[in-house]
SEMIRO-469986 format. One record per atom (N, C-alpha, C): y negated, x, z; residue in three letters. Coordinates in steps of 0.2 Angstrom, whole numbers, plus 5000, padded with zeros to 4 digits. Layout:
N
YXZAla;...
//
This chain:
181
500650055001Ala;500149995000Ala;499350045000Ala;499050085004Ala;498950145005Ala;498650174998Ala;499150184996Glu;499250214988Glu;499050194980Glu;499250124982Ser;498950074979Ser;498250044980Ser;498150054987Cys;497150044986Cys;496750114987Cys;497150154984Gly;496850224983Gly;496850264989Gly;497050284993Phe;496950294999Phe;497350345002Phe;496950385005Lys;497050465004Lys;497050455012Lys;497350555014Ala;497350535022Ala;496650585023Ala;496350535027Asn;495850605029Asn;495850675033Asn;495250685038Glu;495450755040Glu;495750685048Glu;496250735053Pro;496250675055Pro;495550715062Pro;495650625068Asp;495050615072Asp;495050605077Asp;495650555078Tyr;496150515085Tyr;496750505084Tyr;496950485089Val;497650485092Val;497450395091Val;497850355089Ala;497950305088Ala;498450255093Ala;498250225092Leu;498650175102Leu;498650115100Leu;499250075101Asn;499350025102Asn;499549985106Asn;499549945107Tyr;499749925114Tyr;499849815114Tyr;500549805113Met;500749745117Met;500849735122Met;500849705126Pro;501049695134Pro;501949705135Pro;502049675131Ser;502949665132Ser;503149735128Ser;502849755122Gly;502949805117Gly;503249785111Gly;503149745112Gly;503349685103Gly;503049635104Gly;503249565099His;503349505100His;503749465103His;504149505105Phe;504449465109Phe;504749465113Phe;505049455120Glu;505449445125Glu;506349465124Glu;506549435120Phe;507049395120Phe;507849395125Phe;507149355131Glu;507749345136Glu;507849415141Glu;507549445139Gln;507749535142Gln;507449575149Gln;506949515150Ser;506649525157Ser;506349585157Ser;505849585151Ile;505749645151Ile;504949665157Ile;504949725161Asp;504549735166Asp;503949755161Asp;503149675164Glu;502749705156Glu;502149745162Glu;502249735166Gly;501949795173Gly;501849875171Gly;502649895173Lys;502749975172Lys;502549975165Lys;502649935160Trp;502549965151Trp;501649965152Trp;501449915155Arg;500849915154Arg;500650015158Arg;500850015166Glu;500850065169Glu;500950145165Glu;501350125162Thr;501750205157Thr;501150215153Thr;500950155148Phe;500750135141Phe;499750185144Phe;499450165149Arg;498850185154Arg;498950255156Arg;499550275157Ala;499550325160Ala;499450375157Ala;500050355149Leu;499950405143Leu;499350465138Leu;499150345140Ala;498150375136Ala;497950375138Ala;497950415142Leu;497350405151Leu;497350465150Leu;497950525148Glu;498150585150Glu;497850625142Glu;498050595135Leu;497750615130Leu;496950555130Leu;496750535133Ala;496050535130Ala;495650585134Ala;495950615140Ala;495450655141Ala;495550715140Ala;495950755135Arg;496150795130Arg;495850795122Arg;495950765123Thr;495650695115Thr;495650645112Thr;495050655104Arg;494950575104Arg;495450505105Arg;495350465105Cys;495950415105Cys;495450335107Cys;495950305100Val;495650245099Val;496350185097Val;495950135105Met;496450075103Met;496550045097Met;496750005093Val;496950015085Val;497349925086Val;496849865085Cys;497249795087Cys;497249775082Cys;497649725080His;497949695078His;497649605076His;497649595082Asn;497549515081Asn;496949515088Asn;496749445089Asp;496349425094Asp;496349465100Asp;497149415101Arg;497549445107Arg;497749515109Arg;497749565105Glu;497549625107Glu;497149655109Glu;496549625103Ser;495849675107Ser;495849625113Ser;495949595115Arg;496049555123Arg;495949615126Arg;496949595128Glu;497449645130Glu;496949735130Glu;496549765126Ala;496649835125Ala;495549815129Ala;495549775130Arg;494749785133Arg;495049785140Arg;495449745142Lys;495549745147Lys;495949795152Lys;496449855148Leu;496849875149Leu;496449955150Leu;496149965143Met;495949995144Met;494850025141Met;494549965144Pro;493849975144Pro;493650035143Pro;493750095146Glu;493550185142Glu;493750195136Glu;494150145130Ile;494350215127Ile;494150155122Ile;493850185116Glu;493650115110Glu;494350095107Glu;493950045102Gln;494450015100Gln;493949975095Gln;494549975088Phe;494749975082Phe;495049925081Phe;494649855079Tyr;494949795076Tyr;494549775069Tyr;495149765063Ser;494749715058Ser;495449665056Ser;495249615055Thr;495649565047Thr;495849585043Thr;495349645040Asn;495549675032Asn;495949715034Asn;496649715030Phe;497249775029Phe;496949855026Phe;496149845024Arg;495849895018Arg;495749935024Arg;495249895028Asp;495049935035Asp;495449975038Asp;495949905039Thr;496549965044Thr;496950025040Thr;497050015036Leu;497650085031Leu;497050145031Leu;496150125033Ala;495650175030Ala;495850215038Ala;495750155041Phe;495750185049Phe;496050225051Phe;496850225049Tyr;497550265049Tyr;497550325046Tyr;497250325041Ser;496950395037Ser;496950445042Ser;496550445045Lys;496150485051Lys;496550475056Lys;497250435057Ala;497450465067Ala;497650505064Ala;497850575069Arg;498450625071Arg;499050625071Arg;499150555074Phe;499750525074Phe;499850455080Phe;500150425082Gly;500050355084Gly;500450345091Gly;500450325093Ile;500950275102Ile;500950205098Ile;501350175095Met;501350095094Met;501650085094Met;501450005098Asn;502149955098Asn;502149915092Asn;501649925087Arg;501649865080Arg;502049925073Arg;502549915072Val;503049935068Val;502649975061Val;502349935059His;502149915052His;501249995051His;500949975059Gly;500450045061Gly;500850105063Gly;501550115063Ala;501750195064Ala;501850205057Ala;502050175053Phe;502450175045Phe;501750195039Phe;501250165043Ala;500550185040Ala;500550235039Ala;500550275048Ile;500250325048Ile;500850355047Ile;501550345049Ala;501450435043Ala;501850395033Ala;501350345031Asn;501350345024Asn;500550415021Asn;500450445027Tyr;499750495029Tyr;500250535028Tyr;500850535033Gly;501050635033Gly;501050665042Gly;501050595045Arg;501150595048Arg;501250565055Arg;501650565061Pro;501950545066Pro;501650485070Pro;502250465073Ser;502050395078Ser;502550395082Ser;502450375088Ile;503250365093Ile;503050265093Ile;503650245091Val;503650185094Val;503950125097Val;503650105102Val;504050075109Val;504150025107Val;504449985105Gly;504749895105Gly;505149875107Gly;505049795108Ser;505549745114Ser;505849755108Ser;506349745101Asp;506949705100Asp;507249755092Asp;507449755089Ser;507849805086Ser;507449815080Ser;507049795079Arg;506549785072Arg;505949885073Arg;506049925081Ala;505549985081Ala;506050015080Ala;506850005078Arg;507350055076Arg;507250085069Arg;506750015065Met;506750065056Met;506350135056Met;506050115063Ala;505750175063Ala;505950235063Ala;506550255065Glu;507150315064Glu;507050315056Glu;507250285053Met;507550275044Met;506850315044Met;506650345045Ile;505850365043Ile;505950435049Ile;506250415052Gly;506250505055Gly;505750525063Gly;505450455063Leu;505150455069Leu;505550445075Leu;505150455081Asn;505450405088Asn;505450345090Asn;505650325090Ser;505950255092Ser;506250235099Ser;505750215105Tyr;506250175111Tyr;506050115111Tyr;506550075117Phe;506450015117Phe;506150025129Phe;505449965126Val;505049975131Val;505349945138Val;505849905136Gly;505749915145Gly;506349975149Gly;506650045145Ala;507050095145Ala;506650145147Ala;505850155141Val;505650205143Val;505250255146Val;505150315148Thr;504450325153Thr;504250365151Thr;503650385157Leu;503050445154Leu;503450505155Leu;503850495156Glu;504050575155Glu;504350565148Glu;505050545144Thr;504950555139Thr;504250555134Thr;504050495135Leu;503250465130Leu;502750565131Leu;502950585135Lys;502650655134Lys;502950715132Lys;503550715134Asp;503850735128Asp;503850745121Asp;503950685120Ala;503950665111Ala;503150675109Ala;502750675110Val;502050715111Val;501750735110Val;502150785114Ala;502150905114Ala;502650875107Ala;503150855105Glu;503450875100Glu;502850855094Glu;502850815094Met;502450795088Met;501650825086Met;501450855093Glu;500750885092Glu;501350985088Glu;501650965091Ala;502151055088Ala;502151055083Ala;502350995080Asn;502550985071Asn;502350945068Asn;501650985065Thr;501350925064Thr;501450975057Thr;501350985054Ala;501351055047Ala;502251015045Ala;502751015048Leu;503450975047Leu;503250915045Leu;503250855047Tyr;503050785048Tyr;502850785039Tyr;502150815037Lys;501750805033Lys;502250815027Lys;502750865029Lys;503050885024Lys;503750845022Lys;504050835029Lys;504750765031Lys;504550705025Lys;503850685029Phe;503350615026Phe;503550645018Phe;503450705015Thr;503150685010Thr;503750705004Thr;504250745005Ile;504850715003Ile;504850645002Ile;505150615008Leu;505250555009Leu;505150515005Leu;504550495004Lys;504050465002Lys;504150474993Lys;504150564990Glu;504350544986Glu;505450524983Glu;505650524986Glu;506150504984Glu;506150434984Glu;506050404989Ala;506150324986Ala;505750304982Ala;505150334981Arg;504850304976Arg;505250344967Arg;505550374970Gln;506350364962Gln;506850354964Gln;506750354968Arg;507450294969Arg;507350194969Arg;506750214968Tyr;506350114968Tyr;506250104960Tyr;505850184957Asn;506050164951Asn;506750164945Asn;507050204947Gln;507750224944Gln;507950114947Gln;508050094951Leu;508150034953Leu;507949974949Leu;507249974946Leu;506849954943Leu;506949974934Leu;507350024934Thr;507750014926Thr;507950014925Thr;508650014932Asp;509249974929Asp;509049904930Asp;508749874934Ser;508749804931Ser;508349784926Ser;508249834921Leu;507949814916Leu;508149814913Leu;509049854913Glu;509449864906Glu;509949804904Glu;
//
């Protein structure tokens, strides 16, 4: 989507943070401890914000309200226009995301994310080499270790995602060619 809109990766400027109270859209009767997730996310976000610019990225009004309540000290980005959102992600160094599609958008620019989710959709991130965690089991230490790994391997992610995108493009083009024959 970003490439079809003419967007390219910009100079990394901030860490994109996305928060949802249950770590996702649904709990599926899993008894997710929203308070534990809130405190884990807040602790990680404050630690990151103490050493680098962070921006809370919100995808709807509810996320925007939650972000203002949870992290009033961190700036917020919110737009209902997908082009604005893709442009925002083009400047992310990496992401700590509840939204899977946000992590994929960041990966499009050759940068990693951590996906913390409440259902199997979060596991899709592993298909492109991102770390994903179940919100009910993730710890602050696990996330801090994953952040350190992302920061240490920035060039590796860019190379990996570039190869992955090209392989996917070739497979997609072959499928289109085969379907026309």
